[in-house]
PDB file of N, CA, C and O in Angstrom:
ATOM      1  N   UNK A   1       1.900  -0.392  13.590  1.00  0.00           N
ATOM      2  CA  UNK A   1       3.012   0.485  14.021  1.00  0.00           C
ATOM      3  C   UNK A   1       2.083   1.721  15.558  1.00  0.00           C
ATOM      4  O   UNK A   1       2.565   2.276  16.546  1.00  0.00           O
ATOM      5  N   UNK A   2       0.909   1.673  15.095  1.00  0.00           N
ATOM      6  CA  UNK A   2       0.484   2.372  16.603  1.00  0.00           C
ATOM      7  C   UNK A   2       0.813   1.669  17.718  1.00  0.00           C
ATOM      8  O   UNK A   2       1.245   2.543  18.471  1.00  0.00           O
ATOM      9  N   UNK A   3       0.899   0.260  18.491  1.00  0.00           N
ATOM     10  CA  UNK A   3       1.283  -0.049  19.386  1.00  0.00           C
ATOM     11  C   UNK A   3       2.531   0.085  19.634  1.00  0.00           C
ATOM     12  O   UNK A   3       3.036   0.160  20.754  1.00  0.00           O
ATOM     13  N   UNK A   4       3.219   0.128  18.331  1.00  0.00           N
ATOM     14  CA  UNK A   4       4.998   0.646  19.131  1.00  0.00           C
ATOM     15  C   UNK A   4       5.272   2.181  19.668  1.00  0.00           C
ATOM     16  O   UNK A   4       6.189   2.539  20.408  1.00  0.00           O
ATOM     17  N   UNK A   5       4.084   3.099  19.015  1.00  0.00           N
ATOM     18  CA  UNK A   5       4.030   4.109  19.189  1.00  0.00           C
ATOM     19  C   UNK A   5       3.457   4.651  20.743  1.00  0.00           C
ATOM     20  O   UNK A   5       3.715   5.639  21.431  1.00  0.00           O
ATOM     21  N   UNK A   6       2.903   3.930  20.844  1.00  0.00           N
ATOM     22  CA  UNK A   6       1.981   3.921  21.867  1.00  0.00           C
ATOM     23  C   UNK A   6       2.766   3.368  22.984  1.00  0.00           C
ATOM     24  O   UNK A   6       2.698   3.905  24.090  1.00  0.00           O
ATOM     25  N   UNK A   7       3.789   1.939  22.703  1.00  0.00           N
ATOM     26  CA  UNK A   7       4.277   1.757  23.798  1.00  0.00           C
ATOM     27  C   UNK A   7       5.624   2.989  24.393  1.00  0.00           C
ATOM     28  O   UNK A   7       6.032   3.273  25.519  1.00  0.00           O
ATOM     29  N   UNK A   8       6.078   3.584  22.681  1.00  0.00           N
ATOM     30  CA  UNK A   8       6.881   4.387  23.384  1.00  0.00           C
ATOM     31  C   UNK A   8       6.747   5.765  24.175  1.00  0.00           C
ATOM     32  O   UNK A   8       7.509   6.519  24.780  1.00  0.00           O
ATOM     33  N   UNK A   9       5.674   5.721  23.930  1.00  0.00           N
ATOM     34  CA  UNK A   9       4.725   7.588  24.467  1.00  0.00           C
ATOM     35  C   UNK A   9       4.449   6.675  26.418  1.00  0.00           C
ATOM     36  O   UNK A   9       4.733   7.172  27.508  1.00  0.00           O
ATOM     37  N   UNK A  10       4.003   5.679  26.207  1.00  0.00           N
ATOM     38  CA  UNK A  10       3.240   5.418  27.712  1.00  0.00           C
ATOM     39  C   UNK A  10       4.453   4.977  28.456  1.00  0.00           C
ATOM     40  O   UNK A  10       5.168   5.651  29.197  1.00  0.00           O
ATOM     41  N   UNK A  11       4.577   3.442  28.052  1.00  0.00           N
ATOM     42  CA  UNK A  11       5.389   2.508  28.519  1.00  0.00           C
ATOM     43  C   UNK A  11       6.748   3.340  29.008  1.00  0.00           C
ATOM     44  O   UNK A  11       6.972   3.563  30.198  1.00  0.00           O
ATOM     45  N   UNK A  12       7.934   3.920  27.542  1.00  0.00           N
ATOM     46  CA  UNK A  12       8.812   4.424  27.520  1.00  0.00           C
ATOM     47  C   UNK A  12       9.042   5.720  28.323  1.00  0.00           C
ATOM     48  O   UNK A  12      10.134   5.852  28.875  1.00  0.00           O
ATOM     49  N   UNK A  13       7.887   6.922  28.466  1.00  0.00           N
ATOM     50  CA  UNK A  13       7.937   8.116  28.116  1.00  0.00           C
ATOM     51  C   UNK A  13       8.931   9.165  27.500  1.00  0.00           C
ATOM     52  O   UNK A  13       9.637  10.113  27.846  1.00  0.00           O
ATOM     53  N   UNK A  14       8.541   8.374  26.276  1.00  0.00           N
ATOM     54  CA  UNK A  14       9.124   9.239  24.818  1.00  0.00           C
ATOM     55  C   UNK A  14       8.336  10.106  24.574  1.00  0.00           C
ATOM     56  O   UNK A  14       7.162   9.888  24.277  1.00  0.00           O
ATOM     57  N   UNK A  15       8.999  11.528  24.684  1.00  0.00           N
ATOM     58  CA  UNK A  15       7.746  12.550  24.194  1.00  0.00           C
ATOM     59  C   UNK A  15       7.171  12.513  22.736  1.00  0.00           C
ATOM     60  O   UNK A  15       7.815  12.047  21.796  1.00  0.00           O
ATOM     61  N   UNK A  16       6.083  12.966  22.632  1.00  0.00           N
ATOM     62  CA  UNK A  16       5.091  12.308  21.636  1.00  0.00           C
ATOM     63  C   UNK A  16       5.796  12.629  20.232  1.00  0.00           C
ATOM     64  O   UNK A  16       5.108  12.327  19.256  1.00  0.00           O
ATOM     65  N   UNK A  17       7.003  13.169  19.977  1.00  0.00           N
ATOM     66  CA  UNK A  17       7.744  13.386  18.150  1.00  0.00           C
ATOM     67  C   UNK A  17       8.571  11.434  18.898  1.00  0.00           C
ATOM     68  O   UNK A  17       8.654  10.290  18.451  1.00  0.00           O
ATOM     69  N   UNK A  18       8.921  12.067  20.020  1.00  0.00           N
ATOM     70  CA  UNK A  18      10.316  10.430  20.065  1.00  0.00           C
ATOM     71  C   UNK A  18       9.457   9.064  19.505  1.00  0.00           C
ATOM     72  O   UNK A  18       9.902   8.124  18.847  1.00  0.00           O
ATOM     73  N   UNK A  19       7.745   9.342  20.117  1.00  0.00           N
ATOM     74  CA  UNK A  19       6.809   8.142  20.068  1.00  0.00           C
ATOM     75  C   UNK A  19       7.029   7.958  18.359  1.00  0.00           C
ATOM     76  O   UNK A  19       7.216   6.884  17.787  1.00  0.00           O
ATOM     77  N   UNK A  20       6.968   9.010  17.866  1.00  0.00           N
ATOM     78  CA  UNK A  20       6.232   8.590  16.701  1.00  0.00           C
ATOM     79  C   UNK A  20       7.998   7.886  15.726  1.00  0.00           C
ATOM     80  O   UNK A  20       8.311   6.772  15.308  1.00  0.00           O
ATOM     81  N   UNK A  21       8.721   9.248  15.737  1.00  0.00           N
ATOM     82  CA  UNK A  21      10.117   8.732  14.892  1.00  0.00           C
ATOM     83  C   UNK A  21      10.567   7.766  14.831  1.00  0.00           C
ATOM     84  O   UNK A  21      10.719   7.108  13.802  1.00  0.00           O
ATOM     85  N   UNK A  22      11.008   7.351  16.375  1.00  0.00           N
ATOM     86  CA  UNK A  22      11.236   6.621  16.596  1.00  0.00           C
ATOM     87  C   UNK A  22      10.708   4.667  16.130  1.00  0.00           C
ATOM     88  O   UNK A  22      11.461   3.716  15.920  1.00  0.00           O
ATOM     89  N   UNK A  23       9.501   4.704  16.118  1.00  0.00           N
ATOM     90  CA  UNK A  23       8.464   3.733  15.691  1.00  0.00           C
ATOM     91  C   UNK A  23       9.084   3.459  13.759  1.00  0.00           C
ATOM     92  O   UNK A  23       9.196   2.642  12.844  1.00  0.00           O
ATOM     93  N   UNK A  24       9.140   3.817  13.867  1.00  0.00           N
ATOM     94  CA  UNK A  24       9.777   3.758  12.516  1.00  0.00           C
ATOM     95  C   UNK A  24      11.668   4.022  11.989  1.00  0.00           C
ATOM     96  O   UNK A  24      12.391   4.168  11.004  1.00  0.00           O
ATOM     97  N   UNK A  25      11.671   3.989  12.565  1.00  0.00           N
ATOM     98  CA  UNK A  25      13.678   4.060  12.697  1.00  0.00           C
ATOM     99  C   UNK A  25      14.131   2.563  11.703  1.00  0.00           C
ATOM    100  O   UNK A  25      15.056   2.658  10.896  1.00  0.00           O
ATOM    101  N   UNK A  26      13.538   1.526  11.841  1.00  0.00           N
ATOM    102  CA  UNK A  26      14.184   0.283  11.779  1.00  0.00           C
ATOM    103  C   UNK A  26      13.490   0.514  10.011  1.00  0.00           C
ATOM    104  O   UNK A  26      14.390   0.556   9.172  1.00  0.00           O
ATOM    105  N   UNK A  27      12.310   0.629   9.542  1.00  0.00           N
ATOM    106  CA  UNK A  27      11.661   0.514   8.350  1.00  0.00           C
ATOM    107  C   UNK A  27      13.017   2.358   7.814  1.00  0.00           C
ATOM    108  O   UNK A  27      13.024   2.630   6.614  1.00  0.00           O
ATOM    109  N   UNK A  28      13.541   2.903   8.374  1.00  0.00           N
ATOM    110  CA  UNK A  28      13.511   4.065   7.607  1.00  0.00           C
ATOM    111  C   UNK A  28      15.351   3.907   7.890  1.00  0.00           C
ATOM    112  O   UNK A  28      16.066   4.725   7.311  1.00  0.00           O
ATOM    113  N   UNK A  29      16.051   2.760   8.848  1.00  0.00           N
ATOM    114  CA  UNK A  29      17.354   2.245   8.296  1.00  0.00           C
ATOM    115  C   UNK A  29      17.726   3.302   9.806  1.00  0.00           C
ATOM    116  O   UNK A  29      18.399   2.622  10.580  1.00  0.00           O
ATOM    117  N   UNK A  30      17.513   4.447  10.264  1.00  0.00           N
ATOM    118  CA  UNK A  30      18.130   5.248  11.157  1.00  0.00           C
ATOM    119  C   UNK A  30      17.883   5.049  12.469  1.00  0.00           C
ATOM    120  O   UNK A  30      16.697   5.140  12.785  1.00  0.00           O
ATOM    121  N   UNK A  31      18.791   4.761  13.473  1.00  0.00           N
ATOM    122  CA  UNK A  31      19.538   4.820  14.826  1.00  0.00           C
ATOM    123  C   UNK A  31      18.605   5.131  15.914  1.00  0.00           C
ATOM    124  O   UNK A  31      18.502   6.334  16.155  1.00  0.00           O
ATOM    125  N   UNK A  32      17.990   4.432  16.540  1.00  0.00           N
ATOM    126  CA  UNK A  32      16.843   4.902  17.551  1.00  0.00           C
ATOM    127  C   UNK A  32      17.583   5.783  18.013  1.00  0.00           C
ATOM    128  O   UNK A  32      17.305   6.967  17.823  1.00  0.00           O
ATOM    129  N   UNK A  33      18.601   5.438  18.664  1.00  0.00           N
ATOM    130  CA  UNK A  33      20.041   6.627  19.749  1.00  0.00           C
ATOM    131  C   UNK A  33      19.612   7.686  18.800  1.00  0.00           C
ATOM    132  O   UNK A  33      18.709   8.406  19.224  1.00  0.00           O
ATOM    133  N   UNK A  34      19.995   7.901  17.785  1.00  0.00           N
ATOM    134  CA  UNK A  34      20.529   9.562  16.933  1.00  0.00           C
ATOM    135  C   UNK A  34      18.874  10.082  17.172  1.00  0.00           C
ATOM    136  O   UNK A  34      18.747  10.960  18.025  1.00  0.00           O
ATOM    137  N   UNK A  35      17.348   9.507  16.342  1.00  0.00           N
ATOM    138  CA  UNK A  35      16.304   9.706  16.531  1.00  0.00           C
ATOM    139  C   UNK A  35      15.792  10.122  17.575  1.00  0.00           C
ATOM    140  O   UNK A  35      15.019  11.071  17.452  1.00  0.00           O
ATOM    141  N   UNK A  36      16.049   9.544  19.003  1.00  0.00           N
ATOM    142  CA  UNK A  36      15.598  10.034  19.832  1.00  0.00           C
ATOM    143  C   UNK A  36      16.530  11.037  20.727  1.00  0.00           C
ATOM    144  O   UNK A  36      16.301  11.341  21.897  1.00  0.00           O
ATOM    145  N   UNK A  37      17.892  11.595  19.738  1.00  0.00           N
ATOM    146  CA  UNK A  37      18.155  12.544  20.469  1.00  0.00           C
ATOM    147  C   UNK A  37      18.038  14.170  19.495  1.00  0.00           C
ATOM    148  O   UNK A  37      18.476  15.303  19.696  1.00  0.00           O
ATOM    149  N   UNK A  38      17.209  13.526  18.397  1.00  0.00           N
ATOM    150  CA  UNK A  38      17.291  14.388  17.370  1.00  0.00           C
ATOM    151  C   UNK A  38      15.948  15.455  17.542  1.00  0.00           C
ATOM    152  O   UNK A  38      15.760  16.669  17.461  1.00  0.00           O
ATOM    153  N   UNK A  39      15.205  14.329  17.805  1.00  0.00           N
ATOM    154  CA  UNK A  39      13.757  14.641  18.382  1.00  0.00           C
ATOM    155  C   UNK A  39      13.148  15.276  19.871  1.00  0.00           C
ATOM    156  O   UNK A  39      12.048  15.611  20.309  1.00  0.00           O
ATOM    157  N   UNK A  40      14.722  15.218  20.416  1.00  0.00           N
ATOM    158  CA  UNK A  40      14.562  15.458  22.109  1.00  0.00           C
ATOM    159  C   UNK A  40      13.559  16.672  22.104  1.00  0.00           C
ATOM    160  O   UNK A  40      12.561  16.693  22.824  1.00  0.00           O
ATOM    161  N   UNK A  41      13.866  17.565  21.335  1.00  0.00           N
ATOM    162  CA  UNK A  41      13.401  19.107  21.827  1.00  0.00           C
ATOM    163  C   UNK A  41      12.027  19.639  21.441  1.00  0.00           C
ATOM    164  O   UNK A  41      11.699  20.783  21.757  1.00  0.00           O
ATOM    165  N   UNK A  42      11.096  18.702  20.658  1.00  0.00           N
ATOM    166  CA  UNK A  42      10.256  18.906  19.748  1.00  0.00           C
ATOM    167  C   UNK A  42       9.433  18.105  21.306  1.00  0.00           C
ATOM    168  O   UNK A  42       8.218  18.054  21.113  1.00  0.00           O
ATOM    169  N   UNK A  43       9.661  17.769  22.105  1.00  0.00           N
ATOM    170  CA  UNK A  43       8.728  17.601  22.964  1.00  0.00           C
ATOM    171  C   UNK A  43       7.520  19.044  23.459  1.00  0.00           C
ATOM    172  O   UNK A  43       7.850  20.203  23.208  1.00  0.00           O
ATOM    173  N   UNK A  44       6.388  18.777  24.045  1.00  0.00           N
ATOM    174  CA  UNK A  44       5.725  19.292  24.893  1.00  0.00           C
ATOM    175  C   UNK A  44       5.326  20.871  23.305  1.00  0.00           C
ATOM    176  O   UNK A  44       4.780  21.971  23.385  1.00  0.00           O
ATOM    177  N   UNK A  45       5.852  20.235  22.325  1.00  0.00           N
ATOM    178  CA  UNK A  45       5.427  21.198  21.241  1.00  0.00           C
ATOM    179  C   UNK A  45       6.698  21.824  21.399  1.00  0.00           C
ATOM    180  O   UNK A  45       7.362  21.834  22.435  1.00  0.00           O
ATOM    181  N   UNK A  46       7.125  22.571  19.837  1.00  0.00           N
ATOM    182  CA  UNK A  46       8.774  22.949  19.755  1.00  0.00           C
ATOM    183  C   UNK A  46       9.726  23.625  21.412  1.00  0.00           C
ATOM    184  O   UNK A  46       9.327  24.746  21.729  1.00  0.00           O
ATOM    185  N   UNK A  47      10.682  23.119  22.221  1.00  0.00           N
ATOM    186  CA  UNK A  47      11.061  23.370  23.201  1.00  0.00           C
ATOM    187  C   UNK A  47      10.160  23.717  23.747  1.00  0.00           C
ATOM    188  O   UNK A  47      10.113  24.905  24.067  1.00  0.00           O
ATOM    189  N   UNK A  48       9.257  22.987  24.026  1.00  0.00           N
ATOM    190  CA  UNK A  48       8.153  23.051  25.253  1.00  0.00           C
ATOM    191  C   UNK A  48       7.085  23.994  26.183  1.00  0.00           C
ATOM    192  O   UNK A  48       6.555  24.184  27.278  1.00  0.00           O
ATOM    193  N   UNK A  49       7.316  24.606  24.116  1.00  0.00           N
ATOM    194  CA  UNK A  49       6.072  26.312  24.245  1.00  0.00           C
ATOM    195  C   UNK A  49       4.625  25.610  23.910  1.00  0.00           C
ATOM    196  O   UNK A  49       3.635  26.228  23.519  1.00  0.00           O
ATOM    197  N   UNK A  50       4.686  24.476  24.095  1.00  0.00           N
ATOM    198  CA  UNK A  50       3.117  23.690  23.509  1.00  0.00           C
ATOM    199  C   UNK A  50       2.713  24.526  22.964  1.00  0.00           C
ATOM    200  O   UNK A  50       1.714  25.147  23.325  1.00  0.00           O
ATOM    201  N   UNK A  51       3.505  24.815  21.753  1.00  0.00           N
ATOM    202  CA  UNK A  51       2.659  26.031  20.049  1.00  0.00           C
ATOM    203  C   UNK A  51       2.806  24.406  18.872  1.00  0.00           C
ATOM    204  O   UNK A  51       1.751  23.899  18.490  1.00  0.00           O
ATOM    205  N   UNK A  52       4.093  23.810  18.459  1.00  0.00           N
ATOM    206  CA  UNK A  52       3.736  23.432  17.467  1.00  0.00           C
ATOM    207  C   UNK A  52       3.688  22.110  18.145  1.00  0.00           C
ATOM    208  O   UNK A  52       4.557  21.946  19.001  1.00  0.00           O
ATOM    209  N   UNK A  53       2.789  21.055  17.925  1.00  0.00           N
ATOM    210  CA  UNK A  53       2.361  20.050  18.226  1.00  0.00           C
ATOM    211  C   UNK A  53       4.065  18.569  18.004  1.00  0.00           C
ATOM    212  O   UNK A  53       4.844  18.248  17.107  1.00  0.00           O
ATOM    213  N   UNK A  54       3.866  18.268  19.094  1.00  0.00           N
ATOM    214  CA  UNK A  54       5.450  17.144  17.930  1.00  0.00           C
ATOM    215  C   UNK A  54       5.281  16.486  17.410  1.00  0.00           C
ATOM    216  O   UNK A  54       6.076  16.148  16.534  1.00  0.00           O
ATOM    217  N   UNK A  55       3.886  15.750  17.663  1.00  0.00           N
ATOM    218  CA  UNK A  55       3.148  14.470  16.921  1.00  0.00           C
ATOM    219  C   UNK A  55       2.925  14.738  15.709  1.00  0.00           C
ATOM    220  O   UNK A  55       2.938  13.920  14.789  1.00  0.00           O
ATOM    221  N   UNK A  56       2.596  16.475  15.590  1.00  0.00           N
ATOM    222  CA  UNK A  56       2.746  16.547  13.916  1.00  0.00           C
ATOM    223  C   UNK A  56       4.225  16.267  13.385  1.00  0.00           C
ATOM    224  O   UNK A  56       4.738  15.310  12.804  1.00  0.00           O
ATOM    225  N   UNK A  57       4.786  17.748  13.915  1.00  0.00           N
ATOM    226  CA  UNK A  57       6.031  17.446  13.747  1.00  0.00           C
ATOM    227  C   UNK A  57       6.891  15.974  13.519  1.00  0.00           C
ATOM    228  O   UNK A  57       7.557  15.859  12.490  1.00  0.00           O
ATOM    229  N   UNK A  58       6.842  14.623  14.728  1.00  0.00           N
ATOM    230  CA  UNK A  58       7.349  13.914  13.994  1.00  0.00           C
ATOM    231  C   UNK A  58       6.330  13.382  13.039  1.00  0.00           C
ATOM    232  O   UNK A  58       6.180  12.380  13.739  1.00  0.00           O
ATOM    233  N   UNK A  59       5.707  13.227  12.302  1.00  0.00           N
ATOM    234  CA  UNK A  59       4.636  13.296  11.356  1.00  0.00           C
ATOM    235  C   UNK A  59       5.423  13.813   9.651  1.00  0.00           C
ATOM    236  O   UNK A  59       5.691  13.142   8.655  1.00  0.00           O
ATOM    237  N   UNK A  60       5.561  15.037   9.910  1.00  0.00           N
ATOM    238  CA  UNK A  60       6.235  14.728   8.473  1.00  0.00           C
ATOM    239  C   UNK A  60       7.943  14.801   8.916  1.00  0.00           C
ATOM    240  O   UNK A  60       8.657  14.518   7.954  1.00  0.00           O
ATOM    241  N   UNK A  61       8.471  15.025   9.793  1.00  0.00           N
ATOM    242  CA  UNK A  61       9.846  14.287  10.011  1.00  0.00           C
ATOM    243  C   UNK A  61       9.536  13.041   9.405  1.00  0.00           C
ATOM    244  O   UNK A  61       9.931  13.211   8.251  1.00  0.00           O
ATOM    245  N   UNK A  62       9.085  11.926   9.474  1.00  0.00           N
ATOM    246  CA  UNK A  62       8.903  10.686   9.059  1.00  0.00           C
ATOM    247  C   UNK A  62       8.634  10.182   7.756  1.00  0.00           C
ATOM    248  O   UNK A  62       8.968   9.127   7.217  1.00  0.00           O
ATOM    249  N   UNK A  63       7.849  11.315   7.290  1.00  0.00           N
ATOM    250  CA  UNK A  63       6.919  11.633   5.788  1.00  0.00           C
ATOM    251  C   UNK A  63       8.113  12.196   4.903  1.00  0.00           C
ATOM    252  O   UNK A  63       8.228  11.859   3.725  1.00  0.00           O
ATOM    253  N   UNK A  64       8.899  12.973   5.455  1.00  0.00           N
ATOM    254  CA  UNK A  64      10.114  13.405   4.862  1.00  0.00           C
ATOM    255  C   UNK A  64      11.218  12.565   4.425  1.00  0.00           C
ATOM    256  O   UNK A  64      11.724  12.374   3.319  1.00  0.00           O
ATOM    257  N   UNK A  65      11.454  12.116   5.584  1.00  0.00           N
ATOM    258  CA  UNK A  65      12.672  10.519   5.688  1.00  0.00           C
ATOM    259  C   UNK A  65      12.497   9.611   4.077  1.00  0.00           C
ATOM    260  O   UNK A  65      13.211   9.537   3.077  1.00  0.00           O
ATOM    261  N   UNK A  66      11.363   9.102   4.412  1.00  0.00           N
ATOM    262  CA  UNK A  66      10.739   8.066   3.783  1.00  0.00           C
ATOM    263  C   UNK A  66      10.832   8.414   2.093  1.00  0.00           C
ATOM    264  O   UNK A  66      11.224   7.758   1.128  1.00  0.00           O
ATOM    265  N   UNK A  67      10.294   9.714   2.248  1.00  0.00           N
ATOM    266  CA  UNK A  67      10.095  10.204   0.560  1.00  0.00           C
ATOM    267  C   UNK A  67      11.060  11.120  -0.365  1.00  0.00           C
ATOM    268  O   UNK A  67      11.034  11.203  -1.593  1.00  0.00           O
ATOM    269  N   UNK A  68      12.104  11.930   0.740  1.00  0.00           N
ATOM    270  CA  UNK A  68      12.993  12.751   0.018  1.00  0.00           C
ATOM    271  C   UNK A  68      13.979  11.917  -0.603  1.00  0.00           C
ATOM    272  O   UNK A  68      14.725  11.135  -0.013  1.00  0.00           O
ATOM    273  N   UNK A  69      13.904  12.259  -2.512  1.00  0.00           N
ATOM    274  CA  UNK A  69      15.269  11.991  -2.895  1.00  0.00           C
ATOM    275  C   UNK A  69      16.297  12.013  -2.804  1.00  0.00           C
ATOM    276  O   UNK A  69      17.139  11.496  -3.538  1.00  0.00           O
ATOM    277  N   UNK A  70      16.511  13.009  -1.287  1.00  0.00           N
ATOM    278  CA  UNK A  70      17.943  12.989  -0.424  1.00  0.00           C
ATOM    279  C   UNK A  70      18.967  13.690  -2.040  1.00  0.00           C
ATOM    280  O   UNK A  70      20.191  13.746  -2.148  1.00  0.00           O
ATOM    281  N   UNK A  71      18.056  14.064  -2.925  1.00  0.00           N
ATOM    282  CA  UNK A  71      19.886  14.635  -3.587  1.00  0.00           C
ATOM    283  C   UNK A  71      20.086  16.233  -3.375  1.00  0.00           C
ATOM    284  O   UNK A  71      19.292  16.998  -3.923  1.00  0.00           O
ATOM    285  N   UNK A  72      21.069  16.697  -2.637  1.00  0.00           N
ATOM    286  CA  UNK A  72      21.058  18.186  -2.585  1.00  0.00           C
ATOM    287  C   UNK A  72      21.435  18.862  -3.671  1.00  0.00           C
ATOM    288  O   UNK A  72      21.310  20.063  -3.430  1.00  0.00           O
ATOM    289  N   UNK A  73      21.782  18.699  -4.606  1.00  0.00           N
ATOM    290  CA  UNK A  73      21.918  19.034  -6.196  1.00  0.00           C
ATOM    291  C   UNK A  73      20.579  19.302  -6.673  1.00  0.00           C
ATOM    292  O   UNK A  73      20.619  20.098  -7.611  1.00  0.00           O
ATOM    293  N   UNK A  74      19.431  18.940  -6.379  1.00  0.00           N
ATOM    294  CA  UNK A  74      18.283  19.734  -6.912  1.00  0.00           C
ATOM    295  C   UNK A  74      17.294  18.996  -5.656  1.00  0.00           C
ATOM    296  O   UNK A  74      16.660  17.943  -5.582  1.00  0.00           O
ATOM    297  N   UNK A  75      17.555  20.236  -4.677  1.00  0.00           N
ATOM    298  CA  UNK A  75      16.657  20.133  -3.515  1.00  0.00           C
ATOM    299  C   UNK A  75      15.100  19.863  -3.759  1.00  0.00           C
ATOM    300  O   UNK A  75      14.313  19.301  -2.997  1.00  0.00           O
ATOM    301  N   UNK A  76      14.852  20.437  -5.080  1.00  0.00           N
ATOM    302  CA  UNK A  76      13.114  20.656  -4.980  1.00  0.00           C
ATOM    303  C   UNK A  76      12.696  19.423  -5.812  1.00  0.00           C
ATOM    304  O   UNK A  76      11.542  19.489  -6.235  1.00  0.00           O
ATOM    305  N   UNK A  77      13.588  18.000  -6.225  1.00  0.00           N
ATOM    306  CA  UNK A  77      13.550  16.922  -6.951  1.00  0.00           C
ATOM    307  C   UNK A  77      12.107  16.258  -6.126  1.00  0.00           C
ATOM    308  O   UNK A  77      11.146  15.911  -6.812  1.00  0.00           O
ATOM    309  N   UNK A  78      12.072  16.118  -4.483  1.00  0.00           N
ATOM    310  CA  UNK A  78      10.731  15.638  -4.607  1.00  0.00           C
ATOM    311  C   UNK A  78      10.244  16.425  -3.531  1.00  0.00           C
ATOM    312  O   UNK A  78       9.355  15.882  -2.875  1.00  0.00           O
ATOM    313  N   UNK A  79      10.694  17.892  -3.073  1.00  0.00           N
ATOM    314  CA  UNK A  79       9.738  18.317  -2.158  1.00  0.00           C
ATOM    315  C   UNK A  79       8.138  18.365  -1.894  1.00  0.00           C
ATOM    316  O   UNK A  79       7.403  18.093  -0.946  1.00  0.00           O
ATOM    317  N   UNK A  80       7.913  19.026  -3.695  1.00  0.00           N
ATOM    318  CA  UNK A  80       6.269  18.872  -3.754  1.00  0.00           C
ATOM    319  C   UNK A  80       6.032  17.795  -3.400  1.00  0.00           C
ATOM    320  O   UNK A  80       5.543  17.843  -2.271  1.00  0.00           O
ATOM    321  N   UNK A  81       6.141  16.533  -3.871  1.00  0.00           N
ATOM    322  CA  UNK A  81       5.753  15.200  -3.610  1.00  0.00           C
ATOM    323  C   UNK A  81       5.987  14.782  -2.075  1.00  0.00           C
ATOM    324  O   UNK A  81       5.410  13.762  -1.701  1.00  0.00           O
ATOM    325  N   UNK A  82       6.527  15.257  -1.452  1.00  0.00           N
ATOM    326  CA  UNK A  82       6.584  15.190  -0.314  1.00  0.00           C
ATOM    327  C   UNK A  82       5.776  15.955   1.056  1.00  0.00           C
ATOM    328  O   UNK A  82       6.085  15.645   2.207  1.00  0.00           O
TER     329      UNK A  82
END
């Protein structure tokens, strides 16, 4: 996975968040086109403010997608574990 992240970042010029989230798209059953668009605003820290790291944000997005129960009727079901 590390190689795919680096390929996305270095070779494809994805931002940090895009590089991470898009590397996991296949495993998560997520369209890379949608993930790319969804994570675009996290480049250079949220909104380009160089504050909140896009790589860390991407990590939390991937963990959430992988771990969430996705139960809108019981939103706390997997929150603590995630």
